[in-house]
C-alpha positions as CSV (number, residue, x, y, z in Angstrom):
1,M,-12.3,23.5,-19.8
2,L,-12.3,19.7,-19.8
3,R,-15.6,18.0,-19.7
4,L,-16.2,14.4,-18.6
5,F,-18.0,13.3,-21.7
6,S,-15.1,14.2,-23.9
7,L,-12.3,13.3,-21.6
8,S,-10.2,10.4,-22.8
9,T,-8.7,7.8,-20.5
10,F,-5.2,9.1,-21.3
11,S,-6.0,12.7,-20.5
12,L,-7.8,11.7,-17.3
13,F,-4.7,9.9,-16.1
14,S,-2.4,12.7,-17.2
15,F,-4.5,15.3,-15.4
16,L,-4.6,13.2,-12.2
17,S,-0.9,12.5,-12.4
18,A,-0.2,16.2,-12.7
19,A,-2.5,17.0,-9.7
20,C,-0.8,14.2,-7.8
21,L,2.6,15.7,-8.2
22,S,1.5,19.2,-7.3
23,N,-0.6,18.2,-4.2
24,N,0.0,15.3,-1.9
25,N,-3.7,15.4,-0.9
26,S,-5.1,15.3,-4.4
27,S,-7.9,12.9,-5.0
28,A,-10.1,11.7,-7.9
29,K,-11.9,15.0,-7.1
30,E,-9.5,16.6,-9.5
31,F,-11.3,15.4,-12.6
32,T,-13.4,18.2,-14.1
33,T,-17.0,18.2,-15.0
34,I,-19.1,21.3,-14.8
35,S,-22.8,21.0,-15.6
36,N,-24.6,24.0,-17.1
37,L,-27.8,22.1,-17.7
38,P,-31.1,24.1,-17.6
39,K,-33.0,23.6,-14.4
40,K,-35.8,21.1,-14.8
41,T,-39.4,21.9,-13.7
42,S,-39.9,18.4,-12.4
43,P,-37.5,15.8,-10.9
44,T,-35.9,13.2,-13.2
45,K,-37.5,9.8,-12.4
46,I,-34.9,7.2,-12.1
47,L,-34.9,3.5,-11.3
48,I,-31.8,1.9,-9.9
49,M,-31.5,-1.9,-10.0
50,S,-28.8,-3.6,-7.9
51,Q,-28.2,-6.6,-5.6
52,P,-29.3,-6.8,-2.0
53,L,-27.5,-4.3,0.3
54,I,-25.3,-6.8,2.1
55,I,-21.8,-5.8,3.2
56,G,-19.6,-4.8,0.2
57,G,-17.9,-1.9,-1.5
58,V,-20.4,-1.7,-4.4
59,E,-23.4,-1.8,-2.0
60,R,-21.9,1.0,0.1
61,A,-21.1,3.0,-2.9
62,L,-24.8,2.8,-4.0
63,I,-26.0,3.9,-0.6
64,N,-23.6,6.8,-0.6
65,M,-24.8,7.9,-4.0
66,V,-28.5,7.6,-3.2
67,N,-28.1,9.4,0.1
68,A,-26.4,12.3,-1.6
69,L,-29.0,12.9,-4.3
70,D,-31.1,16.0,-4.2
71,L,-34.7,14.7,-4.3
72,Q,-35.9,18.0,-5.8
73,R,-33.8,17.2,-8.8
74,V,-34.1,13.5,-9.1
75,Q,-36.7,11.0,-7.9
76,P,-35.1,7.6,-7.4
77,E,-36.6,4.2,-6.7
78,L,-34.7,1.0,-6.0
79,V,-35.1,-2.6,-7.1
80,L,-32.8,-5.0,-5.2
81,I,-32.7,-8.2,-7.3
82,G,-33.0,-11.3,-5.1
83,R,-33.9,-9.4,-1.9
84,K,-35.9,-11.5,0.5
85,Q,-35.6,-9.5,3.6
86,E,-34.0,-6.3,4.9
87,A,-30.2,-6.7,4.4
88,I,-27.6,-5.4,6.9
89,L,-26.8,-2.1,5.1
90,E,-30.4,-1.1,4.3
91,K,-30.6,0.8,7.7
92,E,-28.0,3.2,6.3
93,L,-30.2,4.0,3.2
94,R,-32.3,7.1,3.4
95,K,-36.0,6.4,4.2
96,D,-37.5,8.6,1.6
97,V,-36.4,6.5,-1.3
98,P,-38.7,3.5,-1.9
99,I,-37.5,-0.1,-2.5
100,I,-40.0,-1.7,-4.9
101,S,-40.3,-5.1,-6.6
102,F,-39.1,-5.7,-10.2
103,K,-42.6,-6.6,-11.2
104,E,-43.9,-3.2,-9.9
105,A,-41.0,-1.4,-11.7
106,C,-42.0,-3.0,-15.0
107,R,-45.4,-1.4,-14.8
108,K,-44.0,2.1,-14.5
109,H,-42.2,4.5,-16.9
110,Y,-38.9,6.2,-16.0
111,D,-36.7,8.9,-17.4
112,V,-33.6,6.8,-16.6
113,A,-33.1,3.2,-15.7
114,I,-29.8,2.2,-14.1
115,S,-28.3,-1.2,-13.8
116,Y,-25.9,-0.7,-10.9
117,Y,-24.6,-4.3,-10.8
118,Q,-22.6,-5.1,-13.8
119,F,-23.3,-8.8,-14.0
120,H,-27.1,-8.6,-14.4
121,D,-28.3,-9.8,-17.8
122,P,-29.7,-6.7,-19.6
123,D,-32.4,-8.6,-21.4
124,I,-33.7,-10.1,-18.1
125,Y,-33.7,-6.8,-16.2
126,I,-32.9,-3.3,-17.5
127,N,-34.2,-3.9,-21.1
128,K,-37.6,-4.8,-19.7
129,I,-38.0,-1.5,-18.0
130,K,-39.8,1.3,-19.9
131,A,-37.3,4.2,-19.8
132,E,-36.1,7.0,-22.0
133,K,-32.5,6.2,-21.2
134,R,-30.7,3.1,-19.9
135,I,-27.3,3.3,-18.0
136,Q,-25.0,0.5,-16.9
137,W,-22.6,1.2,-13.9
138,I,-19.4,-0.7,-14.2
139,H,-17.4,-1.2,-10.9
140,G,-14.9,-3.9,-11.8
141,D,-12.0,-4.6,-14.1
142,M,-13.8,-6.5,-16.9
143,V,-10.5,-8.2,-18.0
144,T,-9.9,-9.7,-14.6
145,F,-13.6,-10.3,-14.0
146,P,-15.0,-11.1,-17.5
147,P,-18.7,-10.4,-17.6
148,P,-21.1,-13.1,-18.9
149,I,-21.0,-13.3,-22.7
150,V,-24.6,-12.3,-22.7
151,L,-23.6,-8.8,-21.4
152,K,-21.0,-8.5,-24.2
153,Q,-23.7,-9.3,-26.8
154,K,-26.5,-7.2,-25.5
155,C,-25.1,-4.1,-23.9
156,K,-25.0,-2.3,-27.2
157,N,-28.6,-1.4,-26.6
158,L,-27.7,0.7,-23.5
159,D,-27.2,4.5,-23.8
160,R,-24.4,5.2,-21.3
161,F,-21.7,3.2,-19.3
162,V,-20.5,4.8,-16.1
163,C,-17.0,3.4,-15.2
164,V,-15.8,4.1,-11.7
165,S,-12.1,4.6,-12.7
166,G,-10.0,5.1,-15.8
167,R,-8.7,1.6,-15.6
168,V,-12.2,0.2,-15.5
169,R,-13.1,2.2,-18.6
170,D,-10.0,0.9,-20.3
171,S,-11.0,-2.7,-19.6
172,F,-14.5,-2.0,-20.8
173,L,-13.3,-0.6,-24.1
174,K,-11.2,-3.7,-24.7
175,F,-14.5,-5.5,-25.1
176,H,-16.3,-2.6,-26.8
177,P,-13.9,-0.2,-28.6
178,D,-16.9,1.0,-30.6
179,L,-18.6,2.3,-27.5
180,Q,-16.0,4.8,-26.5
181,E,-18.3,7.8,-26.8
182,K,-20.8,6.2,-24.4
183,A,-18.3,5.3,-21.7
184,V,-17.6,8.0,-19.0
185,V,-15.6,8.0,-15.8
186,T,-17.3,8.9,-12.5
187,P,-15.7,7.8,-9.2
188,N,-17.8,6.7,-6.3
189,I,-19.4,9.0,-3.7
190,V,-17.8,8.6,-0.3
191,D,-19.4,10.0,2.9
192,N,-16.6,11.7,4.9
193,L,-18.6,12.5,8.0
194,H,-20.2,9.1,8.2
195,I,-16.7,7.5,8.1
196,I,-15.2,9.8,10.7
197,N,-18.1,9.6,13.1
198,N,-18.4,5.8,12.9
199,A,-14.6,5.3,13.4
200,E,-15.0,6.5,17.0
201,V,-17.0,3.4,18.1
202,S,-15.1,1.3,20.7
203,L,-13.7,-2.0,19.6
204,A,-13.7,-3.5,23.1
205,Q,-10.0,-4.4,22.7
206,E,-10.6,-6.6,19.6
207,L,-7.5,-5.1,18.1
208,K,-4.8,-5.4,20.7
209,Q,-2.9,-2.2,21.6
210,D,0.6,-3.1,22.6
211,D,4.1,-2.9,21.1
212,I,3.2,-5.1,18.1
213,L,2.2,-3.3,15.0
214,N,-1.4,-3.8,13.8
215,V,-2.0,-4.1,10.0
216,V,-5.7,-4.0,8.8
217,T,-7.2,-5.1,5.5
218,V,-11.0,-4.7,4.8
219,S,-11.9,-7.2,2.1
220,R,-14.1,-10.1,1.0
221,L,-12.4,-13.5,1.4
222,H,-12.2,-14.1,-2.3
223,S,-9.6,-15.6,-4.5
224,K,-9.0,-12.3,-6.4
225,K,-8.4,-10.3,-3.2
226,G,-4.8,-11.4,-2.9
227,L,-5.1,-12.8,0.6
228,R,-3.2,-16.0,-0.1
229,T,-0.3,-14.0,-1.5
230,A,-0.5,-11.7,1.6
231,L,-0.3,-14.8,3.8
232,Q,2.8,-16.0,2.0
233,A,4.5,-12.6,2.4
234,H,3.5,-12.5,6.1
235,K,5.0,-16.0,6.6
236,R,8.4,-14.8,5.1
237,L,8.5,-11.7,7.3
238,D,7.6,-13.7,10.4
239,S,10.4,-16.2,9.7
240,E,12.8,-13.2,9.5
241,G,11.7,-12.0,13.0
242,I,9.6,-9.2,11.6
243,H,6.4,-9.7,13.7
244,F,3.1,-7.9,13.4
245,R,-0.6,-8.8,13.6
246,W,-2.6,-8.7,10.4
247,Y,-6.4,-8.4,10.8
248,I,-8.8,-9.1,7.9
249,V,-12.3,-7.6,8.2
250,G,-14.6,-9.4,5.8
251,E,-16.1,-12.8,5.0
252,G,-16.3,-15.1,2.0
253,E,-15.8,-18.4,0.3
254,E,-12.0,-18.5,0.9
255,R,-12.3,-18.7,4.7
256,K,-11.6,-22.5,5.0
257,I,-8.6,-22.3,2.6
258,L,-7.2,-19.3,4.4
259,E,-7.7,-20.9,7.8
260,K,-5.8,-24.0,6.6
261,L,-2.9,-21.8,5.3
262,I,-2.8,-19.9,8.6
263,R,-2.3,-23.1,10.5
264,Q,0.2,-24.4,7.9
265,Y,2.3,-21.3,8.2
266,G,2.0,-21.1,12.0
267,L,0.4,-17.7,11.9
268,Q,-2.4,-18.3,14.4
269,N,-3.1,-15.1,16.4
270,K,-1.0,-13.3,13.8
271,F,-3.1,-13.4,10.7
272,I,-6.6,-13.0,12.1
273,L,-9.9,-13.4,10.1
274,L,-12.4,-11.2,12.0
275,G,-15.4,-11.9,9.7
276,N,-17.9,-9.4,8.6
277,R,-18.3,-6.2,10.5
278,K,-21.1,-3.7,9.6
279,N,-18.9,-0.9,10.7
280,P,-15.3,-1.5,9.6
281,Y,-14.1,2.1,10.3
282,P,-12.9,1.7,14.0
283,Y,-10.6,-1.2,12.7
284,I,-9.1,1.1,10.1
285,K,-8.7,3.9,12.5
286,K,-6.9,1.7,15.1
287,A,-4.6,0.3,12.5
288,D,-0.9,1.2,12.4
289,L,-0.9,0.4,8.7
290,F,-3.7,-0.2,6.1
291,V,-2.9,-2.7,3.4
292,L,-4.9,-3.6,0.2
293,P,-3.3,-6.7,-1.5
294,S,-6.0,-7.2,-4.0
295,E,-5.4,-8.5,-7.5
296,S,-8.2,-6.4,-9.0
297,E,-10.5,-3.6,-8.0
298,G,-12.6,-1.2,-10.0
299,Y,-12.2,1.8,-7.7
300,S,-11.5,0.9,-4.2
301,T,-13.8,2.8,-1.8
302,V,-12.0,1.4,1.2
303,L,-8.7,3.0,-0.1
304,I,-10.5,6.4,0.1
305,E,-11.9,5.5,3.5
306,A,-8.4,4.8,4.8
307,K,-7.2,8.1,3.4
308,I,-10.1,9.9,5.2
309,L,-8.9,8.3,8.4
310,K,-5.3,9.5,7.7
311,K,-3.8,6.0,7.7
312,P,-0.5,5.1,6.1
313,I,-1.4,2.9,3.1
314,M,0.2,0.2,1.0
315,T,-1.8,-1.1,-2.0
316,T,-1.2,-3.2,-5.0
317,D,-1.5,-1.4,-8.4
318,I,-5.2,-2.0,-8.8
319,G,-7.9,0.2,-10.4
320,G,-8.1,3.6,-8.7
321,A,-4.8,3.3,-6.8
322,R,-2.9,5.7,-9.0
323,E,-5.8,8.2,-8.9
324,E,-5.8,8.1,-5.1
325,I,-2.2,7.4,-4.1
326,C,1.0,9.3,-5.1
327,S,3.4,6.4,-4.4
328,G,6.2,7.5,-2.1
329,E,4.3,10.7,-1.2
330,N,1.1,9.7,0.6
331,G,1.2,5.9,0.4
332,L,3.0,3.1,-1.4
333,I,1.9,1.3,-4.5
334,V,3.5,-2.1,-5.2
335,E,3.2,-4.6,-8.0
336,N,0.7,-7.5,-7.6
337,S,3.2,-10.2,-6.7
338,E,4.3,-12.0,-3.6
339,E,7.8,-10.5,-3.8
340,A,6.6,-7.0,-4.2
341,I,4.0,-7.3,-1.4
342,Y,6.8,-8.9,0.8
343,Q,9.2,-6.1,0.0
344,G,6.6,-3.3,0.5
345,L,5.3,-4.8,3.8
346,K,8.9,-5.1,5.1
347,K,9.6,-1.4,4.3
348,M,6.3,-0.2,5.8
349,V,6.4,-2.3,8.9
350,V,10.0,-1.6,9.7
351,D,10.2,2.1,8.8
352,T,8.2,4.1,11.4
353,A,9.2,7.4,9.8
354,L,7.8,6.4,6.4
355,R,4.4,5.5,8.0
356,E,4.4,8.8,9.8
357,K,5.3,10.6,6.5
358,F,2.4,9.1,4.7
359,A,-0.1,9.8,7.5
360,F,1.1,13.4,7.7
361,A,0.6,13.9,4.0
362,L,-3.1,13.1,4.5
363,K,-3.7,15.4,7.4
364,D,-5.7,17.9,5.3
365,F,-7.3,15.3,3.0
366,E,-11.1,15.5,2.5
367,Y,-12.8,13.6,-0.3
368,D,-14.6,16.1,-2.6
369,N,-18.0,14.7,-3.7
370,A,-19.3,17.9,-5.3
371,K,-17.7,17.4,-8.7
372,I,-18.6,13.7,-8.7
373,L,-22.2,14.5,-7.9
374,S,-22.2,17.1,-10.7
375,S,-21.0,14.4,-13.1
376,I,-23.8,12.0,-11.9
377,Y,-26.5,14.7,-12.5
378,E,-25.0,15.4,-15.9
379,T,-25.2,11.7,-16.8
380,L,-28.8,11.4,-15.6
381,E,-30.1,14.6,-17.1
382,T,-28.6,14.8,-20.6
383,Q,-29.9,13.0,-23.6
């Protein structure tokens, strides 16, 4: 039986590809890790350090993981670096896990210390914590988003690197080929019921329901999220008489640039920046098509969320896409270029039967967290 700690990136992708071909509803749940660890007499004390729980995929992934942990097995505490007040997503965090200051954490001793945010300097944070084992979570493609050079120099002192997809692990090993034995693949936990239940909230007609097709993207307004390219593709289609509304749920530093392009391309009321929404799921559910045009992702949680809500999906070939989408079977994966996004969008918008096919392929899909959680416990509890 394959175990995660000995699973190469090649064998991971081969295994997932085989599962993809045999089952349209396959997910990253197909990777295998079975933990036969002896039961501990006391919980593993862990410290998790991250950034404040504002809106974002990494923040939501952290909340999902912490909320899924068995507190008889592990005893977590959180340090949120830079936190000044309760952030918008903290209300979703379980109340029996304390948030403490970094100064307080430095006075304690832990079995495991985790740096959940990959851009924190190890010497400033995790290496100052007294712990038997130190783990770095890696969420992003380190080639597209190079880490500070200080991380490259100092991460050799860490004991384990948890990469959220095979592509992320590959990118990490380009920096550190000597750390292959320390780098494992563990996808994010995703809360199926939370997504389904919150998708039922009324939108008060914020997404118009008429004969015009609604496309939805949930993304930060960031230069690496592919929204400028998406706008260019939308402009070409609109000029050809292929009309649809494209709603972007998210906020960021690119807003003014995107607003200028929207006016320049004449796409007012067609390419619509909705801003941040604490609950993005009703927007995904009401969409006729979900599109992720990003240039880079580690393991896109929102892609899984769209699958849980049975949406037809088009995505660029980012990290996690091939683990989650069997292109042509339960979604469409396109190259990361304006031409490919234009051609893919044209196909998806015009072909109603194709969208229905992709949605039908997901009718029985449910994201399996059990094996992922088993992998997390194995990482936390083994020496």
